[in-house]
LOROMI-211554 format. One line per field, with one value per residue (C-alpha): residue in one letter; x, y, z. Coordinates in steps of 0.25 Angstrom, whole numbers, plus 2048, in hexadecimal, padded with zeros to 3 digits. Layout:
residu: a, ... .
x: X, ... .
y: Y, ... .
z: Z, ... .
//
This chain:
residu: m, m, k, p, g, s, t, a, t, s, n, g, s, s, d, g, a, g, n, t, p, a, a, i, t, t, a, k, q, e, w, e, q, s, v, l, a, k, v, l, g, r, f, p, e, r, r, s, e, f, a, a, s, s, a, p, t, e, r, v, y, t, p, l, d, v, p, d, v, d, y, v, e, d, i, g, f, p, g, a, y, p, f, t, r, g, v, q, p, t, m, y, r, g, r, l, w, t, m, r, q, y, a, g, f, g, t, a, q, e, t, n, q, r, f, r, h, l, i, r, n, g, q, t, g, l, s, t, a, f, d, l, p, t, q, t, g, y, d, s, d, d, p, m, s, a, g, e, v, g, q, v, g, v, a, i, d, s, l, a, d, m, e, t, l, f, h, e, i, p, l, d, e, i, s, t, s, m, t, i, n, a, p, a, p, m, l, v, a, m, y, i, v, a, a, e, k, q, g, h, e, s, k, v, v, m, g, t, a, q, n, d, v, l, k, e, y, v, a, r, g, t, y, i, f, p, p, a, e, s, v, r, l, a, a, n, l, i, s, y, g, a, k, h, a, p, k, f, n, t, i, s, v, s, g, y, h, i, r, e, a, g, s, t, a, a, q, e, i, g, f, a, f, s, n, a, v, a, y, i, e, e, c, q, r, q, g, a, d, v, d, e, v, a, a, r, i, s, w, i, f, n, t, h, n, h, f, f, e, e, v, a, k, y, r, a, l, r, r, m, w, a, r, l, m, r, e, r, f, e, a, k, q, p, t, s, w, m, l, r, t, h, t, q, t, g, g, s, t, l, t, a, q, q, p, k, n, n, i, a, r, a, a, i, q, a, l, a, a, v, t, g, g, v, q, s, l, a, l, s, c, y, d, e, a, l, a, l, p, t, e, e, a, q, q, v, a, l, r, t, q, q, i, i, a, h, e, s, g, a, a, d, t, i, d, p, l, a, g, s, y, y, v, e, s, l, t, n, t, l, e, t, e, a, a, r, i, m, d, r, i, d, d, l, g, g, a, v, a, a, i, e, q, g, y, m, q, s, e, i, q, e, a, s, m, r, y, q, r, e, v, e, t, k, e, r, i, v, v, g, v, n, e, y, i, d, p, e, e, d, a, t, p, i, f, r, p, n, m, e, v, v, a, n, q, l, q, r, l, k, q, v, r, a, e, r, d, q, a, a, v, d, a, s, l, a, r, l, r, d, a, a, r, g, d, t, n, l, m, e, p, i, l, e, a, v, r, t, y, a, t, l, g, e, m, c, g, v, l, r, e, e, w, g, e, y, v, p, p, t, a, v .
x: 20D, 213, 219, 228, 22A, 21C, 219, 20E, 206, 201, 1F4, 1FC, 1FA, 205, 201, 20D, 205, 20D, 219, 213, 218, 20A, 208, 215, 212, 205, 20A, 215, 20C, 203, 20F, 214, 206, 204, 20F, 21A, 212, 20F, 21E, 223, 219, 21F, 22E, 232, 23E, 24C, 24D, 245, 24F, 258, 262, 26E, 279, 272, 263, 258, 254, 245, 23E, 23B, 23E, 234, 233, 22F, 23D, 243, 238, 241, 24B, 24C, 253, 25A, 25F, 262, 265, 268, 272, 280, 28B, 281, 27E, 27B, 283, 27A, 27A, 289, 294, 296, 28C, 28F, 295, 29A, 294, 2A0, 2AB, 2AB, 2AF, 2BD, 2C0, 2CA, 2CE, 2D5, 2E3, 2F0, 2F8, 307, 311, 30F, 315, 30B, 2FF, 304, 304, 2F6, 2F2, 2F7, 2F0, 2E3, 2E5, 2E8, 2DB, 2D3, 2D3, 2D2, 2D6, 2DE, 2DA, 2E5, 2E5, 2F0, 2F6, 2F2, 300, 2FE, 2F0, 2F4, 301, 30C, 318, 319, 325, 31E, 31B, 30C, 30C, 310, 308, 300, 30A, 303, 2F8, 2EB, 2F1, 2FD, 308, 30C, 318, 31D, 31C, 325, 31A, 310, 318, 319, 30A, 307, 313, 30F, 301, 2FE, 2F9, 2F3, 2EA, 2E6, 2DD, 2E2, 2D9, 2E1, 2DA, 2E3, 2DE, 2E6, 2F3, 2EC, 2F3, 301, 2FC, 2F6, 303, 30B, 301, 302, 311, 312, 309, 313, 31E, 317, 316, 308, 304, 2FA, 2EF, 2ED, 2EE, 2E1, 2DC, 2D6, 2DB, 2D1, 2D7, 2CA, 2D0, 2C4, 2BE, 2CA, 2C6, 2B8, 2BA, 2C8, 2D3, 2DE, 2DF, 2EC, 2EA, 2DF, 2D2, 2D4, 2E2, 2DE, 2D3, 2DD, 2E7, 2DB, 2D7, 2E5, 2E5, 2D8, 2DB, 2E9, 2E3, 2D8, 2E3, 2EE, 2E8, 2DA, 2D8, 2DB, 2D0, 2D7, 2CC, 2C3, 2BA, 2B6, 2A9, 2AF, 2B6, 2AB, 2A2, 2AD, 2AD, 29E, 296, 289, 288, 282, 28D, 297, 292, 290, 29D, 2A5, 29E, 2A1, 2B0, 2B0, 2AA, 2B5, 2BF, 2B9, 2B7, 2C6, 2CA, 2C2, 2C9, 2D6, 2D2, 2CD, 2C0, 2B5, 2B4, 2C4, 2C4, 2B6, 2B8, 2C3, 2BC, 2B9, 2B3, 2B4, 2A7, 2A4, 29A, 293, 28A, 27C, 27C, 271, 276, 283, 27D, 275, 281, 289, 27E, 27B, 28A, 28B, 27E, 282, 290, 28B, 281, 28B, 296, 28C, 284, 28E, 29B, 295, 29E, 29C, 2A2, 29A, 2A7, 2A7, 299, 29C, 29F, 2A9, 2AB, 2B3, 2AD, 2B3, 2AA, 2A8, 2B4, 2AD, 2A2, 2AC, 2AC, 2B7, 2AD, 2AA, 2B3, 2AE, 2A1, 2A7, 2A8, 299, 299, 2A3, 29C, 28F, 295, 29D, 290, 289, 295, 294, 285, 287, 290, 29E, 2AB, 2B5, 2B3, 2BC, 2B7, 2BC, 2C1, 2BA, 2C6, 2C8, 2C2, 2CD, 2D9, 2DE, 2D8, 2DF, 2E1, 2D6, 2CC, 2D0, 2CD, 2C0, 2BC, 2C1, 2B9, 2AD, 2AE, 2B0, 2A4, 29B, 2A0, 29F, 294, 28A, 284, 286, 28F, 285, 27C, 27D, 277, 26E, 266, 262, 253, 253, 249, 253, 260, 25B, 255, 262, 26A, 261, 262, 271, 272, 269, 270, 27E, 27A, 275, 283, 28A, 281, 285, 294, 292, 28B, 297, 2A1, 2A5, 2AC, 2B9, 2B1, 2A7, 2B3, 2BA, 2AD, 2AC, 29E, 2A1, 2A9, 29D, 293, 29B, 29D, 28E, 28B, 295, 291, 282, 287, 28F, 283, 27A, 284, 285, 276, 274, 26C, 276, 27B, 289, 28B, 295, 297, 28A, 282, 286, 292, 29C, 2A3, 2AC, 2B1, 2BF, 2C9, 2CB, 2DA, 2DE, 2E9, 2F4, 2FE, 30D, 313, 320, 31A, 31E, 32D, 32C, 325, 32E, 33A, 334, 331, 33F, 345, 33C, 341, 350, 34F, 347, 34C, 34A, 34D, 342, 339, 33B, 339, 32C, 327, 32B, 322, 317, 318, 317, 30B, 304, 306, 2FF, 2F2, 2F8, 2F5, 2FE, 2FE, 30A, 313, 30E, 311, 31F, 321, 31C, 326, 332, 32D, 329, 321, 312, 316, 31F, 315, 30A, 313, 315, 306, 305, 30F, 308, 2F9, 2F9, 2F1, 2E3, 2DE, 2CF, 2C7, 2C6, 2B8, 2B3 .
y: 5DE, 5DD, 5E9, 5E8, 5E2, 5DC, 5CE, 5C6, 5BC, 5AE, 5B5, 5BF, 5CB, 5D4, 5DA, 5D4, 5C9, 5BE, 5C1, 5BA, 5AC, 5A6, 5AC, 5A7, 599, 599, 59E, 594, 589, 58D, 58E, 580, 57A, 581, 586, 57E, 571, 572, 573, 568, 55F, 561, 564, 55E, 565, 55F, 559, 558, 560, 56C, 570, 57A, 573, 577, 577, 572, 57C, 580, 581, 590, 599, 5A4, 5AD, 5A1, 59C, 5A8, 5AC, 5B1, 5B9, 5C7, 5D0, 5D9, 5CE, 5C3, 5C9, 5D8, 5E0, 5DE, 5E2, 5E2, 5D7, 5CB, 5CD, 5C3, 5CC, 5CE, 5D4, 5E1, 5EC, 5EC, 5DF, 5DD, 5EB, 5F1, 5E6, 5D9, 5CC, 5C8, 5BF, 5B4, 5A7, 59C, 59A, 593, 588, 583, 58D, 59B, 5A1, 59A, 59E, 5AC, 5AC, 5A7, 5B2, 5BD, 5B7, 5B8, 5C6, 5CB, 5C5, 5CD, 5C4, 5CD, 5C3, 5B6, 5A9, 59F, 590, 589, 57B, 56F, 56F, 57E, 57C, 571, 578, 570, 575, 571, 568, 560, 552, 554, 55E, 555, 556, 562, 56E, 578, 570, 575, 583, 58B, 585, 58F, 58B, 598, 5A7, 5A6, 59F, 5A9, 5B5, 5AF, 5AC, 5BB, 5C0, 5CD, 5CC, 5D8, 5D2, 5DF, 5E0, 5D1, 5C9, 5BA, 5AF, 5A2, 595, 590, 58A, 582, 58A, 597, 59F, 59C, 59F, 5AC, 5B0, 5AD, 5B6, 5C1, 5C1, 5C0, 5CD, 5D3, 5D0, 5D8, 5E4, 5E2, 5E1, 5D6, 5E0, 5E3, 5D4, 5CF, 5C1, 5B5, 5A8, 59D, 598, 58F, 583, 57D, 57A, 572, 567, 567, 568, 56A, 563, 56C, 56D, 56C, 56D, 569, 572, 579, 57D, 581, 58A, 591, 593, 599, 5A2, 5A7, 5AC, 5B2, 5BA, 5BE, 5C3, 5CB, 5D3, 5D3, 5D1, 5D7, 5D7, 5C8, 5BE, 5B3, 5A9, 5A5, 59B, 591, 58B, 589, 57C, 577, 578, 572, 566, 564, 56C, 573, 582, 582, 579, 583, 58E, 587, 580, 58C, 595, 58B, 58B, 59A, 59A, 591, 59B, 5A7, 5A0, 59C, 5AB, 5AF, 5A5, 5AB, 5B9, 5BF, 5C8, 5C2, 5CF, 5CF, 5C2, 5C1, 5CC, 5C5, 5B7, 5B4, 5A9, 5A0, 598, 58F, 592, 586, 585, 587, 596, 59A, 592, 599, 5A7, 5A4, 59E, 5AB, 5B3, 5A9, 5A9, 5B8, 5B8, 5AC, 5B2, 5C0, 5BA, 5B0, 5BB, 5C5, 5BB, 5B0, 5B7, 5C5, 5CB, 5DA, 5DF, 5DE, 5D9, 5CD, 5C9, 5CA, 5BD, 5C0, 5B4, 5AF, 5A4, 59A, 593, 584, 57C, 56F, 573, 572, 566, 55F, 55B, 566, 570, 57C, 57B, 580, 58E, 58E, 589, 593, 59E, 59A, 599, 5A6, 5AD, 5A7, 5AC, 5BA, 5BA, 5B5, 5C1, 5BB, 5C4, 5BC, 5B1, 5A6, 59C, 58E, 58C, 583, 57A, 578, 56B, 566, 56E, 57B, 586, 58A, 599, 599, 593, 59D, 5A8, 5A3, 5A3, 5B1, 5B6, 5AF, 5B8, 5C4, 5C1, 5BF, 5CC, 5D5, 5CE, 5C7, 5D2, 5C9, 5D4, 5DF, 5DD, 5D8, 5CA, 5CA, 5BD, 5C3, 5C1, 5B5, 5AB, 5A0, 5A6, 5AC, 59E, 598, 5A2, 59F, 590, 590, 599, 590, 583, 589, 58D, 57F, 57A, 584, 581, 572, 575, 57E, 572, 569, 573, 57C, 57A, 574, 56A, 567, 565, 55B, 553, 553, 55A, 564, 559, 54F, 559, 55E, 54F, 54C, 559, 555, 547, 54C, 555, 54A, 540, 54B, 54C, 53D, 53C, 548, 54F, 55A, 55C, 561, 565, 55D, 553, 54B, 551, 558, 550, 551, 544, 54B, 556, 55B, 55C, 56A, 570, 571, 578, 570, 576, 575, 569, 570, 579, 56F, 570, 57F, 580, 576, 57E, 58B, 585, 580, 58E, 595, 58C, 58E, 59D, 5A0, 5A2, 594, 599, 5A3, 598, 58F, 59A, 59E, 590, 58E, 59A, 595, 588, 58F, 597, 58B, 584, 590, 598, 5A5, 5A9, 5A2, 5AD, 5B5, 5A8, 5A3, 5B1, 5B1, 5A3, 5A7, 5B3, 5A9, 5A1, 595, 58C, 588, 57A, 57E, 587, 57D, 572, 579, 57A, 56B, 567, 56F, 56D, 560, 55D, 55A, 54C, 54B, 541, 533, 530, 522 .
z: 782, 790, 796, 799, 7A7, 7A8, 7AA, 7A3, 7AB, 7A6, 7A1, 799, 7A2, 7A6, 7B4, 7BB, 7C2, 7BA, 7C3, 7CF, 7D2, 7D1, 7C4, 7BE, 7C4, 7BD, 7B0, 7B0, 7B2, 7A7, 79E, 7A2, 79F, 792, 78A, 790, 790, 781, 77E, 787, 781, 773, 777, 784, 78B, 788, 796, 7A2, 7AB, 7A7, 7B2, 7B5, 7BD, 7CA, 7C8, 7BE, 7B4, 7B3, 7A5, 7A8, 7B3, 7B9, 7C5, 7CD, 7CC, 7D3, 7DD, 7E8, 7E0, 7E6, 7DB, 7E5, 7EF, 7E5, 7D8, 7DA, 7D1, 7CC, 7D5, 7E1, 7EC, 7EA, 7DC, 7D5, 7C8, 7C9, 7D1, 7C9, 7C7, 7B8, 7B6, 7A7, 7A3, 7AA, 7A9, 7A2, 7AA, 7AA, 79E, 7A2, 79B, 7A3, 79E, 7A3, 79D, 79D, 7A2, 7A8, 79B, 792, 79A, 79B, 78B, 78B, 796, 78E, 781, 789, 78E, 780, 77B, 785, 792, 79E, 7A9, 7AA, 7AF, 7B3, 7B2, 7BA, 7B7, 7C1, 7C8, 7CB, 7D0, 7D9, 7DE, 7D7, 7D0, 7C1, 7C5, 7CF, 7CC, 7CE, 7C3, 7B8, 7AC, 7B0, 7AF, 7A7, 7A2, 7A7, 7AB, 7AD, 7B6, 7C1, 7CA, 7D0, 7CF, 7C3, 7BB, 7C0, 7BB, 7AE, 7AD, 7AE, 7A7, 7A0, 7A6, 7B0, 7BD, 7C1, 7B5, 7B1, 7BB, 7BC, 7C0, 7C5, 7C6, 7D2, 7DF, 7E9, 7E6, 7E3, 7EE, 7E7, 7D9, 7DE, 7E5, 7D9, 7D1, 7DB, 7DB, 7CC, 7CC, 7D6, 7CD, 7C2, 7CC, 7D1, 7E0, 7E4, 7E6, 7D7, 7D2, 7CD, 7CB, 7D1, 7D7, 7D8, 7E5, 7E8, 7EC, 7F3, 7E5, 7E2, 7EC, 7E6, 7D7, 7D1, 7D9, 7D9, 7E8, 7F0, 7FF, 808, 808, 815, 811, 803, 808, 812, 806, 7FD, 808, 80A, 7FC, 7FD, 809, 804, 7F7, 7FE, 804, 7FA, 7EC, 7ED, 7DE, 7DD, 7E0, 7E8, 7E7, 7DC, 7E2, 7D7, 7D3, 7C6, 7C9, 7D1, 7C5, 7BC, 7C5, 7C3, 7CD, 7CA, 7CA, 7D8, 7DD, 7D7, 7DF, 7EC, 7EC, 7E8, 7F2, 7FD, 7F9, 7FA, 808, 80C, 807, 80D, 81B, 81A, 817, 823, 82C, 827, 82B, 81E, 81E, 814, 80D, 80B, 803, 7FD, 7F3, 7ED, 7EB, 7DD, 7D6, 7CA, 7C5, 7BA, 7AF, 7A8, 79D, 7A4, 7A0, 7AA, 7B6, 7B4, 7B4, 7C0, 7C7, 7C7, 7CC, 7D7, 7DA, 7DC, 7E5, 7EE, 7F0, 7F4, 7FE, 803, 806, 80C, 814, 818, 819, 81C, 812, 812, 805, 7F8, 7F1, 7FA, 7F5, 7E6, 7DF, 7D3, 7CB, 7BF, 7B7, 7AD, 7A3, 7A7, 7A3, 7A6, 79C, 790, 788, 780, 776, 76C, 774, 76C, 772, 77E, 778, 779, 787, 78C, 786, 78C, 79A, 799, 795, 7A1, 7AA, 7A5, 7A6, 7B4, 7B7, 7B9, 7BB, 7B3, 7A9, 7A2, 797, 797, 789, 77F, 77E, 78D, 78E, 786, 78B, 78F, 786, 779, 777, 76C, 777, 781, 777, 773, 782, 784, 778, 77D, 78A, 781, 778, 785, 78A, 77E, 775, 77D, 785, 792, 798, 795, 7A1, 7AF, 7B3, 7A7, 7AB, 7B9, 7BB, 7B2, 7BA, 7B6, 7B9, 7C6, 7CA, 7C6, 7CE, 7DB, 7D9, 7D8, 7E4, 7EC, 7E8, 7EA, 7F8, 7FB, 7F7, 800, 80C, 80A, 80A, 816, 81D, 81A, 820, 815, 808, 80D, 815, 809, 800, 80A, 80B, 7FC, 7FB, 7F0, 7E8, 7E8, 7E5, 7D8, 7D4, 7D5, 7CD, 7C2, 7C1, 7BF, 7B4, 7AD, 7AE, 7A7, 79C, 79A, 799, 790, 79B, 799, 78A, 788, 77A, 773, 77E, 780, 774, 767, 766, 75A, 758, 74D, 757, 754, 75F, 764, 765, 773, 77A, 781, 78A, 785, 78D, 78D, 798, 7A2, 79F, 79E, 7AB, 7B3, 7AD, 7B2, 7C0, 7C1, 7BD, 7C8, 7D3, 7CE, 7CE, 7DB, 7E9, 7EF, 7FE, 7FC, 7F7, 802, 80C, 806, 806, 814, 818, 810, 818, 825, 821, 81C, 82A, 830, 82D, 827, 819, 80F, 804, 808, 80A, 7FC, 7F6, 7FC, 7F6, 7E8, 7E8, 7EA, 7DE, 7E7, 7DE, 7DF, 7E2, 7ED, 7F4, 7F3, 7F7, 804, 807, 802, 80D, 818, 814, 80D, 800, 7FF, 7FC, 7F8, 7FF, 7F8, 7F3, 7F9 .
//
C-alpha cells in the first residue's frame, strides 16, 4: 500500500520519481497505448472533440497541463493577493453569500409587495428589474413607452415611485441591486433621496447600481447618449458615490449581458475588463484617485452550464483583476485589487421547452458559482424563458440557494477544486485568452473605440452563431430542445402583469406633476442643463432635480437635447 502523499511511477514504485515531467509523459503514453487503446477499440468516444466555450477539453489532465503554476504566486490563499481562491479569508465558513432574486413588475406598489414577500421567505438582498421605458429614460406617458409600461420590470417615473417601491423596507439594513444603466445616476439619486426621507444618510445606504452603459452598446441595447458622454455620466456617479455613499457600489461592470448575447467565457472576461478600464481612466481624468474608486467597483457575471469552466472563470477573474489593478493602475490598497462579484445564472440557457428542466440547470449553475467563490447570487427562475417569474418559481430558486448553502457541503471549505489539474489548466487558459482579447481592444484604442468600430459586437455575433450551429447539428445537446423531446408536453402556467398597471401608473404620474412645485422643477432642470454643457460632476444637479420630483424623462430629456442620442452604425 502507498503511503499518504507518495506518488507511484509507471512501474509501480513510490519513490517520488513519478512526479517528473518525463516520467509522467512516459506513463501517459504507456496508458494510451495499452489501457486506453483497448477500450477505444470497443467503445469509441461520443464525439471527436469536447469543448468548453473557450477551449477544447482534453481526455485527461495531468501535471503536464499546469507545468508553470506557482502555488504562492498564482494560487495563494483566500483573502490574499492574487485572490485566486477568494476575496475573504474564511469565505462562506464565516458568512454565506447574499441571496437575491431578481424581481420587479408593474407598479412600484406591486413590486413592493413582491419584495416584502421575498424578505419574509429569507431573502437577504433585493435585486430590482426596471421596465424598458425606465431603462431608456422615458416617462410612462411618453409615446415611446406605449405597450411597455411595467412589462419586464417596475415602472419608475419619479421619486414618488421610488418611495413607494421601498415602503416599509429599511434602506439602512437591506442591500438593493438595481439593473439600470444609461439613467443609473437618476435612479441612484432617487434611491438616496428615498433613504433620506426614511431618515438615513447616504453614507449608510447599501446596494449596487449596474451603471455599466458600455455593454449596452455591445450586447443589450438600452443606451441613450453617445458612448463618450455616457462614460462621463457613469464616472460622475462612481466618483460621487466614493465620497458620499461609501457602502454603495456605484458600478457593477457586467459580463452577464455580454455572455447572454452569445459570447464565450473568455470574451465575457476580456470585454467586461476592457469596459472597466475605460471607466477607471475616465474617473482619473475627472480627478479621482484610483484607490478611491476601485474599491467600490463591483461586478455581475453570468454562470452557464459547463460546471468546471464556470468555476475556473471566477478564479481567473479574481487573479486577473488583482494583477491588472496592481500592475497597470498601480493601485496601492488591497481592497482595490479584490474582485467582488454578483452572479445570476444564465437566462439564455433556459428553455421554453420542458421548462422544469431549468430547475436542474439553475442548480448546477448556482453550485458552480458557489464553488467558484461569488459574493452574491440570484437564480434565473425555471419559467423565465416564458415570462416574468411566478412567486412559486422564485421560491424554488431561493430554496435552491438555501439547499446549496446548508445541505450540499459546498460552503464548508474554500475553493475546493484548487489543485485540480483540469480546473487549474482551465483557469490559466481563460486568463491567457481574456488577456489576448484585452490587448486587441487596447490596440484599437480602448473600449469606446472598439465599440464604435463594432469589434466587440462582431466577435459576440460570431461566437453566438457558432453555438447555434452546434445546437442545430446536435454537436451540442440541449435536453428537451434538440434531444429527449416530449411531444405531449403540457403548457406551463406563466405570470402576466396586470394590464391595469398602465392606467394606475399614468394616474400616479399625473398626480405627481399636479402636486409638485413646478417652478422648482424648472429651475433644477435649468441647472442640470448648464452642468451638462460644462465638465462638472452632474450628480448634485441630478439630486436637486430628484428632490423637486422632476421625472426621469424630464432629466434624461435635458441631456438628450444637449448631447444627442446614439445611433449605431448601419451594417453594409
